[in-house]
N, C-alpha and C positions, 0 to 999 in steps of 0.2 A: 822239703825246703823250709818255708816259714812255719814256725810253731806258734799256736795261739790257743790260749785257754779261754773257752767260751764263758760268757758271763752267767754262770749258774750260781745262784745264791748259796745253795747247799754245798757246792764245790768250794766256794771261797770261805765258807764258814770254818773250814779246817785250816785256813791259812794262819789264823792268829789265836793265841791264847792270852787273854787279858785278866789281870788280877782285879780284885774288887775296887781298888783305888784307881784303876785305869792306867797304872804306870808300868805294868809288866811289858818288857820288850817283846815284839812279835816273834813267834817261832814258826819258821817255815816247815811245811810237811816234808818228809823225805822224798827225794826224787832219784831217778836212775837213768842211765843210758838204756835205750830200748831199740833193738834192731829188728826190722822187717826184712826178710830175704824173699825176693820174688824169683819164681822159677817157672820155666816153660817146659811142658811135657807133651808127649803124644802117647795115648793109651797107658798112662801111668809111669812112663819112662822118660828120662830127659830127652827133649827134642834134639834131633840131629839133622843138620842141614844136608840136603841132597840124598838122604836115605830114602829107599823105596819102601813106602808104607802101604800096607793093604788098606784099601778104601772101597767099600761096596764090592763091585765085581772087577775093579781095576786098581791102579796104583797111583799114588801121588807123592810128590816131594815138596819140601818147604825150604826156602832159601832166606826168608826174612820174617822177623816178628819183633815189632817194637810197639810201645803203647804209652800214652799219657794217662796218668791217674790223678784225680783231683780230690781235694777235701777229705783226705784220709783221716778218719776220726775214731778214737776209742770211745766206747759207750759203757756207761755204768748206770743202769736205770734211767732216770731223767737227766743224768749228768753226762757231759761230753768233754773230751779233750782232743782238740784238733792237732794231729801230728804234722800235717803238711797241707799247704794250699795246692801244690802241684809237683808232680814228679814225672820224669821221662825215663822209661825203663827200656833198654835195648838188649834183647836176648841174643842177637846175632850180629854183634859189631864186627866190622872188617878186621879189627885188631885181635880178634879171638885167636887163641893158639891152635885151635882145631875146629872141626865142624860141630862139636857139641855146643848146644845153647849154654850161655854162661848164666850163672846165678848172680843176681844183683842184690847185694845187701845195702840197706839204707839205715844209717844210725841216727836216732833222734835223741837229743840230750835234754835233761831236765824234765823228764816225764814223771808225773806224780805216781809214787808207788801205790799198789793196791790191786784188787781183783776187779777186772772189767768183764762185762757180760758179752761183748762183741765188738765188731769193727764195721764201720761204714766206708765204702769206697765209691768214688765217682769214676766212671769209665769214660775217658776222654777229657776234654777241657771244659770246665764249668762255664756256663754262659757269660758270667761277668768277665772272666779272663779271655774267653773266646771272642769277645768284642774287641780285643786289642790285636796288635800285630807284632811280629818279631822286633821291629824297630823300637817298640815301646819299652823294651827290656834291656838290661845290661848283658854283656856278652857271656857272662857266666850263668845266666838264668835259663832254666829249661825251655822257656818259651821264646828264647832268642833264635831258635833254629829255623833258618829260612827254608830249609828243605822239608820241614814238617808243617808248612803253612800252605794252604790251598787258596790262592788269590781269587780264582774264579768262584769259589764258594764263600769268600770272606770268612774263612774258618780254618782252624788248625786241622791237620790230619790226625784224628784221634788215635788211630793205630794203623799199622801196615802189616799185612800178612800176604806174603808172596810165595809162589812156587810154580810147579808144573804138574801136569797129569798125563799119564799114559792110558788113554781111554779105551784103546783096543788091545792092550796087552802085547804090543809089538816090540816092546823094549825101547821105544822112542818116546820120550816125554815131550810131545809136540804141542800140548795145549797149555798156554800160560794161564796162571791163576793170579789175579791181582785184586786184593781186597783192601781198599783204602777208605776207611769210614770217617765221615766228618759232618759238621753242621749241628746246631743246637738241637735239631729235631731228633737226632739219634744219640744224644747224650743220655747216659743211664746212671742211676745210683742204686747200689745193692748193699744190703745189710747182712752180715754173717754173724749169727748168734752162736758164738763159740767162746768158752772161758779163756781169758787171757790175763795172766798175772804179770804185773810189772814190778820188778825188784832188781837188785844188782845182778848183772849178767843175763837178764831176761831177753828172750828173742821169740819171734814167731815167723811162720812161713806162709806165703801166699802163692798158690800154684795155679797156673792156667793150663788146661789140657786142651790142645787143639782138636783131638779126636772128639771130645765132648762138645766143643764149640760147633763142629760141623755135623753133630748129631741132633737133629731137630725133632723133638717129640718122639724120640725112639727110632727115627728113620734118618738115613744118610741124606745130607744136603746134596741134591743131584747136580753134579758138576758136568754131566753130559749135556745139560741144557746150556746153550751158549750164553744166555742172559745171566746164568748163575756163575759164570767164570770170572766175573769182575764186578766191581762197584761202578755205577754209572757216573760219568762226568757231569751229567745234567743235574743241576741243583734241585730240580723238582722231582727227581727219581731217587729215592733212598730205600727202595724195596729191599735190595740185598743187604745194604748196610744195616737196616733196621732188624732184619732177621738175625744177623750175627750179634748185634749189640744186645738184642733181647735175650740171647742165649748165653751171654757171658756169666750170668748168675749160675747157671747149671755147670759151666765149664770151670768155675773157680772153687778152690778149697782152701780154707784157712785152718792152720793147725799150730799148736805150741807144744 
């Protein structure tokens, strides 16, 4: 959404070239459009809704995955360029042509050209924006979505991951899986140190792998435990939400 150049003196030093007499017109540095494409995977392959995935000793299906991402920022040493305050990425929209998760490209205009050393991403809605409600925003703003706000928590729903499990391999997926993470307590920020070059036509990819998300320290997140099949509605219980949000770093890959 909104683009903002952070106030770094070294960054702004490149904005102007002045002659000795101070009369030279300012010369803006070159900029380009830059596209980030967000993808959802399972075990390295595009996520597919209602597909039977092997999981531990049983099978799972996924039907929904969407997420808010905050303060997406390119890094270059001590310099930063914020691409966006907030984005909402829906990999499983009802309007999709089939059950494959869609790729979501987001184009940012006027990004300073150059070689960046990484990118920082906030997972969820940053606390300053999470203090607001959908009615505080215009209808076209990502945070205007009433269905993505949890009034009982006074928080946006940072992400929704939904599906079902066949825990006894009967062929019947009778166990619902509902993971809706929210509240400032589970907001996370992760930095990915990967070279990113911005120039005409440049693009990068951010991938989220749900198999990795549900693999905690090398072990499957145990969905046979009833308390692990959903995130609690109790604002004081963020145990499952915190486990998942803590693991998004491992589940994310950034490439160019």
